[in-house]
BAZAMAR-261929 format. One record per residue (C-alpha): residue number from 1; residue in one letter; chain; x, y, z. Coordinates in pm, 1 decimal, always signed. Example, Ala and Ser with C-alpha at 12.3 -4.5 7.8 and 13.67 -1.06 7.14 Angstrom:
<pts>
- 1;a;A;+1230.0;-450.0;+780.0;
- 2;s;A;+1367.0;-106.0;+714.0;
</pts>
This chain:
<pts>
- 1;m;A;+495.6;+1394.1;-312.3;
- 2;f;A;+506.3;+1268.5;+46.6;
- 3;k;A;+218.2;+1100.7;+222.9;
- 4;k;A;+144.7;+1078.3;+594.1;
- 5;c;A;-71.2;+807.9;+753.8;
- 6;s;A;-278.0;+832.3;+1068.7;
- 7;a;A;-157.1;+638.2;+1369.0;
- 8;r;A;-462.5;+418.7;+1331.8;
- 9;l;A;-314.2;+279.7;+1011.9;
- 10;w;A;+9.6;+189.1;+1190.1;
- 11;i;A;-103.2;-170.5;+1239.4;
- 12;v;A;-164.3;-220.0;+869.2;
- 13;l;A;+167.7;-60.3;+783.2;
- 14;l;A;+345.7;-283.0;+1033.3;
- 15;t;A;+194.9;-601.6;+902.0;
- 16;v;A;+217.8;-520.5;+533.0;
- 17;t;A;+520.9;-299.5;+498.2;
- 18;a;A;+714.0;-236.1;+819.3;
- 19;f;A;+856.7;-586.4;+818.5;
- 20;l;A;+978.6;-511.8;+466.1;
- 21;v;A;+1272.7;-321.3;+603.1;
- 22;v;A;+1461.0;-288.2;+276.5;
- 23;p;A;+1335.1;-247.3;-82.2;
- 24;l;A;+1223.7;-552.9;-272.9;
- 25;g;A;+1528.8;-704.2;-433.5;
- 26;p;A;+1567.5;-964.1;-706.7;
- 27;v;A;+1326.8;-1254.3;-672.8;
- 28;m;A;+1489.3;-1507.1;-438.0;
- 29;a;A;+1821.2;-1334.8;-497.8;
- 30;g;A;+2121.0;-1558.7;-451.9;
- 31;q;A;+1918.1;-1865.6;-361.4;
- 32;d;A;+1942.2;-2217.0;-500.4;
- 33;e;A;+1653.0;-2382.8;-679.5;
- 34;p;A;+1364.3;-2448.8;-434.7;
- 35;k;A;+1354.6;-2796.6;-278.9;
- 36;t;A;+1090.5;-3013.7;-115.2;
- 37;g;A;+1092.3;-2954.1;+257.8;
- 38;p;A;+895.0;-2999.2;+580.4;
- 39;e;A;+519.8;-2958.3;+550.9;
- 40;g;A;+403.9;-2607.3;+633.8;
- 41;i;A;+753.8;-2457.9;+605.0;
- 42;v;A;+858.7;-2239.5;+311.3;
- 43;a;A;+1219.1;-2169.5;+409.0;
- 44;l;A;+1492.9;-2234.3;+662.1;
- 45;v;A;+1718.6;-1939.4;+746.2;
- 46;n;A;+2021.0;-2053.3;+943.2;
- 47;g;A;+1799.2;-2327.5;+1082.9;
- 48;v;A;+1507.3;-2096.9;+1167.8;
- 49;e;A;+1177.6;-2194.6;+1004.7;
- 50;i;A;+963.5;-1951.4;+808.0;
- 51;p;A;+609.2;-2091.7;+819.7;
- 52;e;A;+391.7;-2106.5;+511.9;
- 53;s;A;+110.7;-1948.6;+715.2;
- 54;e;A;+312.4;-1625.1;+744.9;
- 55;l;A;+371.1;-1612.1;+370.1;
- 56;i;A;+1.8;-1674.1;+303.3;
- 57;r;A;-99.8;-1407.8;+558.0;
- 58;l;A;+120.0;-1142.5;+403.0;
- 59;m;A;+17.5;-1233.7;+48.8;
- 60;s;A;-347.2;-1198.6;+149.7;
- 61;l;A;-282.4;-858.0;+304.8;
- 62;l;A;-97.5;-732.5;+0.0;
- 63;q;A;-378.6;-846.5;-227.8;
- 64;m;A;-626.5;-668.1;-0.1;
- 65;q;A;-416.4;-353.8;-37.9;
- 66;f;A;-430.7;-387.2;-416.1;
- 67;a;A;-810.0;-423.7;-395.0;
- 68;r;A;-846.5;-113.9;-174.4;
- 69;q;A;-658.8;+83.2;-437.6;
- 70;g;A;-893.0;-45.0;-707.1;
- 71;q;A;-632.3;-278.7;-854.4;
- 72;r;A;-646.5;-650.3;-912.4;
- 73;l;A;-324.5;-850.0;-922.4;
- 74;p;A;-322.2;-1069.5;-1235.8;
- 75;r;A;-302.0;-1442.2;-1164.8;
- 76;e;A;+20.0;-1466.7;-1361.1;
- 77;g;A;+175.5;-1205.4;-1131.0;
- 78;i;A;+103.2;-1394.8;-808.3;
- 79;p;A;+400.0;-1640.6;-818.9;
- 80;a;A;+651.3;-1358.1;-870.3;
- 81;l;A;+495.9;-1153.5;-588.7;
- 82;r;A;+497.9;-1460.9;-363.3;
- 83;d;A;+868.5;-1516.8;-430.3;
- 84;r;A;+948.3;-1152.9;-363.1;
- 85;v;A;+755.1;-1153.8;-35.2;
- 86;l;A;+935.6;-1471.9;+72.4;
- 87;d;A;+1266.7;-1315.1;-24.0;
- 88;r;A;+1171.8;-1024.2;+199.1;
- 89;l;A;+1076.5;-1253.6;+486.7;
- 90;i;A;+1416.6;-1419.1;+456.4;
- 91;g;A;+1588.8;-1080.9;+470.9;
- 92;d;A;+1378.6;-981.4;+771.3;
- 93;e;A;+1475.0;-1302.5;+955.1;
- 94;l;A;+1843.5;-1245.9;+879.9;
- 95;l;A;+1820.5;-894.0;+1018.7;
- 96;f;A;+1644.2;-1013.4;+1331.2;
- 97;q;A;+1910.0;-1278.2;+1385.9;
- 98;e;A;+2169.5;-1000.7;+1368.2;
- 99;t;A;+1982.7;-803.1;+1636.0;
- 100;v;A;+2028.3;-1103.9;+1864.8;
- 101;k;A;+2397.8;-1136.4;+1782.1;
- 102;e;A;+2452.4;-762.3;+1832.5;
- 103;k;A;+2252.9;-769.8;+2159.8;
- 104;i;A;+2017.7;-494.1;+2044.7;
- 105;k;A;+1789.7;-396.4;+2334.0;
- 106;v;A;+1440.2;-256.8;+2285.6;
- 107;d;A;+1238.4;-55.7;+2535.6;
- 108;r;A;+946.9;-294.6;+2584.9;
- 109;l;A;+760.5;-54.3;+2811.0;
- 110;a;A;+775.6;+218.4;+2544.9;
- 111;i;A;+649.5;-26.5;+2282.6;
- 112;k;A;+362.9;-135.4;+2508.8;
- 113;d;A;+277.4;+231.2;+2561.9;
- 114;h;A;+280.0;+288.4;+2185.6;
- 115;l;A;+49.5;-7.3;+2136.6;
- 116;l;A;-183.0;+129.1;+2405.2;
- 117;q;A;-195.5;+465.1;+2226.2;
- 118;i;A;-293.6;+288.7;+1905.3;
- 119;k;A;-552.6;+79.7;+2088.8;
- 120;n;A;-707.3;+391.8;+2242.9;
- 121;q;A;-772.5;+537.7;+1897.3;
- 122;y;A;-1033.3;+270.2;+1834.9;
- 123;p;A;-1390.8;+316.8;+1958.2;
- 124;s;A;-1366.0;+3.7;+2172.4;
- 125;a;A;-1138.8;-286.3;+2260.5;
- 126;v;A;-1358.7;-508.6;+2044.5;
- 127;e;A;-1300.2;-285.2;+1739.9;
- 128;f;A;-925.3;-292.3;+1804.2;
- 129;e;A;-921.6;-671.5;+1837.1;
- 130;r;A;-1125.1;-704.6;+1518.8;
- 131;a;A;-881.0;-476.6;+1333.6;
- 132;i;A;-570.6;-669.3;+1435.7;
- 133;a;A;-743.7;-1003.8;+1380.4;
- 134;a;A;-801.1;-895.0;+1021.1;
- 135;q;A;-421.3;-865.3;+995.8;
- 136;g;A;-374.3;-1215.1;+1142.1;
- 137;f;A;-269.9;-1111.0;+1494.8;
- 138;n;A;-386.9;-1118.7;+1850.6;
- 139;e;A;-256.8;-848.4;+2084.8;
- 140;a;A;+36.1;-1052.8;+2217.5;
- 141;e;A;+147.7;-1145.2;+1865.5;
- 142;l;A;+123.1;-784.2;+1753.2;
- 143;l;A;+334.3;-673.1;+2048.4;
- 144;r;A;+602.5;-929.1;+1956.0;
- 145;e;A;+597.0;-808.5;+1595.4;
- 146;m;A;+636.9;-447.8;+1710.2;
- 147;e;A;+932.3;-546.0;+1931.8;
- 148;r;A;+1091.8;-733.6;+1643.5;
- 149;a;A;+1043.0;-444.8;+1398.2;
- 150;t;A;+1182.1;-199.7;+1653.7;
- 151;a;A;+1491.3;-413.2;+1712.7;
- 152;i;A;+1561.0;-427.3;+1338.2;
- 153;r;A;+1515.2;-51.4;+1308.0;
- 154;l;A;+1758.2;+9.1;+1594.0;
- 155;l;A;+2013.7;-225.3;+1436.9;
- 156;l;A;+2001.6;-43.2;+1104.6;
- 157;e;A;+2014.7;+298.4;+1270.2;
- 158;e;A;+2317.3;+194.1;+1474.2;
- 159;k;A;+2501.5;+74.4;+1163.9;
- 160;f;A;+2400.1;+329.0;+901.6;
- 161;e;A;+2238.8;+641.2;+1048.2;
- 162;q;A;+2554.5;+849.6;+1031.8;
- 163;k;A;+2641.1;+734.0;+679.7;
- 164;a;A;+2293.4;+827.3;+555.6;
- 165;q;A;+2295.5;+1188.8;+677.5;
- 166;l;A;+2272.4;+1464.2;+414.6;
- 167;t;A;+2391.8;+1823.2;+418.7;
- 168;d;A;+2152.4;+2111.4;+350.7;
- 169;e;A;+2342.9;+2174.4;+28.3;
- 170;q;A;+2275.4;+1819.2;-94.0;
- 171;v;A;+1905.3;+1852.4;-16.2;
- 172;k;A;+1877.2;+2186.7;-195.1;
- 173;k;A;+2059.3;+2050.2;-499.3;
- 174;h;A;+1816.3;+1758.4;-519.8;
- 175;y;A;+1525.1;+2002.7;-503.6;
- 176;d;A;+1672.8;+2225.8;-775.3;
- 177;d;A;+1754.0;+1929.4;-1000.4;
- 178;n;A;+1405.3;+1780.8;-967.0;
- 179;r;A;+1170.4;+2078.1;-946.8;
- 180;a;A;+906.0;+1904.9;-1157.7;
- 181;d;A;+862.4;+1649.0;-878.1;
- 182;f;A;+774.0;+1912.5;-621.9;
- 183;e;A;+425.9;+2016.9;-717.8;
- 184;e;A;+94.7;+1962.0;-547.6;
- 185;p;A;-99.8;+1765.2;-808.5;
- 186;g;A;-407.0;+1910.1;-968.0;
- 187;q;A;-735.4;+1786.1;-826.0;
- 188;i;A;-1074.4;+1703.2;-967.8;
- 189;k;A;-1410.6;+1713.2;-792.6;
- 190;a;A;-1638.5;+1455.6;-947.6;
- 191;r;A;-1951.9;+1249.1;-905.1;
- 192;h;A;-2021.5;+912.2;-1056.6;
- 193;i;A;-2287.1;+649.1;-1095.3;
- 194;l;A;-2162.5;+290.8;-1085.5;
- 195;i;A;-2366.2;+10.4;-1236.3;
- 196;a;A;-2211.4;-321.5;-1140.9;
- 197;a;A;-2286.3;-653.8;-1305.9;
- 198;q;A;-2434.6;-916.3;-1074.9;
- 199;n;A;-2179.6;-1162.2;-1213.0;
- 200;p;A;-1882.0;-985.2;-1376.3;
- 201;e;A;-1757.9;-1315.6;-1521.4;
- 202;d;A;-2084.2;-1374.8;-1710.4;
- 203;p;A;-2106.4;-1191.2;-2047.8;
- 204;d;A;-2487.3;-1173.3;-2032.0;
- 205;s;A;-2473.9;-1019.9;-1685.3;
- 206;k;A;-2220.3;-761.5;-1805.3;
- 207;e;A;-2436.0;-670.2;-2104.9;
- 208;k;A;-2739.2;-622.1;-1881.5;
- 209;a;A;-2536.2;-386.7;-1661.5;
- 210;r;A;-2411.6;-199.5;-1968.8;
- 211;a;A;-2766.6;-160.3;-2101.4;
- 212;r;A;-2888.7;-35.8;-1763.5;
- 213;a;A;-2602.8;+214.1;-1742.5;
- 214;r;A;-2676.9;+334.2;-2095.6;
- 215;e;A;-3041.3;+387.2;-2003.6;
- 216;i;A;-2941.0;+595.9;-1700.3;
- 217;l;A;-2697.8;+800.4;-1910.8;
- 218;n;A;-2975.6;+873.5;-2159.3;
- 219;r;A;-3199.7;+991.0;-1875.4;
- 220;i;A;-2926.3;+1228.3;-1755.7;
- 221;k;A;-2890.1;+1366.1;-2107.7;
- 222;a;A;-3265.2;+1415.5;-2116.3;
- 223;g;A;-3248.4;+1631.5;-1805.4;
- 224;d;A;-3297.4;+1395.7;-1510.6;
- 225;s;A;-3101.8;+1476.9;-1194.3;
- 226;f;A;-2758.8;+1313.9;-1183.4;
- 227;e;A;-2763.0;+1323.6;-803.3;
- 228;e;A;-3104.8;+1158.5;-770.6;
- 229;l;A;-3018.8;+887.3;-1020.8;
- 230;a;A;-2696.1;+819.2;-830.8;
- 231;k;A;-2887.5;+784.4;-503.7;
- 232;t;A;-3135.1;+544.8;-664.1;
- 233;h;A;-2917.6;+333.6;-892.3;
- 234;s;A;-2545.2;+356.2;-808.2;
- 235;s;A;-2371.3;+52.0;-656.6;
- 236;c;A;-2100.1;+269.3;-500.2;
- 237;p;A;-2116.1;+375.9;-132.5;
- 238;s;A;-2101.5;+734.2;-265.7;
- 239;a;A;-2462.0;+687.0;-381.2;
- 240;a;A;-2585.1;+824.2;-48.9;
- 241;q;A;-2410.7;+1155.0;-134.3;
- 242;g;A;-2550.6;+1166.5;-484.4;
- 243;g;A;-2237.1;+1001.3;-622.2;
- 244;d;A;-2006.6;+1269.8;-478.6;
- 245;l;A;-1643.1;+1153.3;-464.7;
- 246;g;A;-1510.6;+1486.7;-342.5;
- 247;y;A;-1173.8;+1616.0;-465.1;
- 248;f;A;-909.8;+1363.3;-566.1;
- 249;p;A;-564.4;+1400.2;-723.1;
- 250;q;A;-423.8;+1218.5;-1022.4;
- 251;g;A;-321.8;+865.7;-931.0;
- 252;r;A;-600.1;+803.0;-680.7;
- 253;m;A;-852.0;+627.3;-906.4;
- 254;v;A;-824.4;+324.4;-1133.9;
- 255;e;A;-669.3;+413.5;-1468.2;
- 256;a;A;-973.0;+396.1;-1699.9;
- 257;f;A;-1181.0;+604.3;-1458.2;
- 258;e;A;-905.1;+860.0;-1410.9;
- 259;v;A;-830.8;+900.2;-1781.9;
- 260;a;A;-1197.5;+966.6;-1853.1;
- 261;a;A;-1236.8;+1208.8;-1560.8;
- 262;m;A;-921.0;+1403.9;-1643.9;
- 263;a;A;-1044.5;+1455.3;-1999.6;
- 264;l;A;-1366.1;+1625.9;-1883.8;
- 265;e;A;-1417.2;+1993.6;-1812.2;
- 266;p;A;-1636.2;+2109.1;-1521.1;
- 267;g;A;-2000.3;+2040.0;-1599.9;
- 268;q;A;-1925.8;+1771.6;-1858.6;
- 269;i;A;-2049.6;+1414.4;-1833.0;
- 270;s;A;-1862.0;+1112.5;-1963.8;
- 271;d;A;-1983.9;+832.7;-2184.7;
- 272;l;A;-1989.1;+490.5;-2015.5;
- 273;v;A;-1652.5;+405.8;-1860.9;
- 274;e;A;-1584.1;+38.8;-1793.6;
- 275;t;A;-1356.7;-73.3;-1508.0;
- 276;q;A;-1327.7;-396.6;-1313.0;
- 277;f;A;-1600.6;-259.9;-1083.2;
- 278;g;A;-1860.1;-211.8;-1354.6;
- 279;f;A;-1981.7;+76.6;-1572.0;
- 280;h;A;-1936.8;+435.8;-1456.1;
- 281;i;A;-2102.0;+759.5;-1558.4;
- 282;i;A;-1880.1;+1046.8;-1446.3;
- 283;r;A;-1955.8;+1414.7;-1402.4;
- 284;v;A;-1674.9;+1657.4;-1323.3;
- 285;d;A;-1787.0;+1947.8;-1103.1;
- 286;d;A;-1459.3;+2134.1;-1050.9;
- 287;k;A;-1087.9;+2127.2;-1129.1;
- 288;k;A;-797.3;+2274.3;-933.0;
- 289;p;A;-462.1;+2318.1;-1110.3;
- 290;g;A;-138.0;+2187.7;-960.5;
- 291;q;A;+71.6;+2427.8;-750.9;
- 292;p;A;+451.6;+2431.5;-706.9;
- 293;i;A;+582.1;+2353.8;-357.8;
- 294;e;A;+843.7;+2602.2;-238.4;
- 295;y;A;+1170.1;+2465.0;-100.3;
- 296;e;A;+1116.6;+2603.8;+249.8;
- 297;q;A;+779.9;+2429.7;+268.1;
- 298;i;A;+928.0;+2091.7;+195.7;
- 299;r;A;+1289.1;+2110.9;+310.3;
- 300;e;A;+1259.4;+1899.8;+626.0;
- 301;q;A;+1028.8;+1646.0;+464.2;
- 302;l;A;+1261.5;+1615.6;+167.7;
- 303;k;A;+1564.6;+1574.8;+391.3;
- 304;q;A;+1393.1;+1290.1;+577.3;
- 305;h;A;+1282.8;+1132.0;+249.6;
- 306;l;A;+1634.6;+1136.1;+103.5;
- 307;f;A;+1775.0;+1009.6;+433.2;
- 308;g;A;+1527.5;+720.6;+416.3;
- 309;e;A;+1632.3;+637.9;+61.4;
- 310;k;A;+1999.3;+626.9;+162.2;
- 311;m;A;+1917.0;+409.8;+462.7;
- 312;e;A;+1724.6;+170.7;+237.9;
- 313;g;A;+2014.2;+141.6;-4.3;
- 314;l;A;+2262.4;+73.1;+273.7;
- 315;a;A;+2026.7;-176.1;+437.2;
- 316;k;A;+1970.2;-359.6;+112.1;
- 317;a;A;+2345.2;-404.8;+59.6;
- 318;y;A;+2376.3;-520.2;+421.2;
- 319;v;A;+2101.5;-782.3;+379.0;
- 320;n;A;+2267.4;-909.6;+61.2;
- 321;s;A;+2593.9;-949.8;+251.8;
- 322;l;A;+2410.7;-1146.6;+522.6;
- 323;k;A;+2257.3;-1372.2;+256.9;
- 324;d;A;+2601.4;-1448.7;+118.1;
- 325;k;A;+2710.1;-1585.6;+457.7;
- 326;a;A;+2383.0;-1753.9;+554.9;
- 327;k;A;+2253.3;-2105.2;+505.5;
- 328;i;A;+1916.7;-2060.2;+333.8;
- 329;e;A;+1691.3;-2334.5;+205.8;
- 330;v;A;+1375.1;-2249.4;+11.0;
- 331;y;A;+1094.7;-2502.6;-12.5;
- 332;i;A;+817.8;-2349.5;-222.5;
- 333;p;A;+759.1;-2503.7;-569.0;
</pts>
């Protein structure tokens, strides 16, 4: 139910999600109709400019995250996502302005030390610089973003930490009322062969890929080695391991792939499965059933999770109250 990330992913989380301090609210909640404004500026928040470049950077990162998860954001969904990200940037700016008013102090030396720890996890300084450049930062800019995020966190903790605390009884009741949520998901061990079209937008190219995948499937049915065919023909990086994807839980793969894999028993091979990546041939090698998680195993994690949810709710209401008092102008069409 709960996921932990390595410290090495902290930069990505900072740039894509840590600035999103509170949950996504209504699109441009409480704002007037967008107007035409200064070039390169998407909003003014109490006179402070939000540059279009920041909106574009964050949109690009979010779309990259979708792609890493095997999802593609539909074109028609982009304007709504853009508006929601801008709404979040506005909320973030309002919170930062409050940190200035409240004279919130951050420990810059501790933040620099934290950044150094992250930097040291990379094989070299060049690798670190390449990683943060991919997020649109240099080291000085990243340090400023970390200081800003820390100030906002301290502000919210100062205002709401006590209100968000839960008793052990409340945590146990939540566990008892939602037992179905506390189960390690079942896992599948599978291999696949991916045949990708050279040009997915071209129907002829897709049909050639389909025909090639069908030919490989027929060879497997005739007794050829799945692993060797994967090594020779698969477009997936897993080809080097004979198509081995290892164990994965439900929710990890794209929907069409997952539905097909979940329907197979160990040793069975799928028909062709089409996804946005191409045509897959899947073989399931093993299945592990889900296991319940006992309360004592998860108590502290659950308490922190519920605390975080309460903090988010309180922070969201706080941001909405700041919006009501702020002068906000939005300039995107």
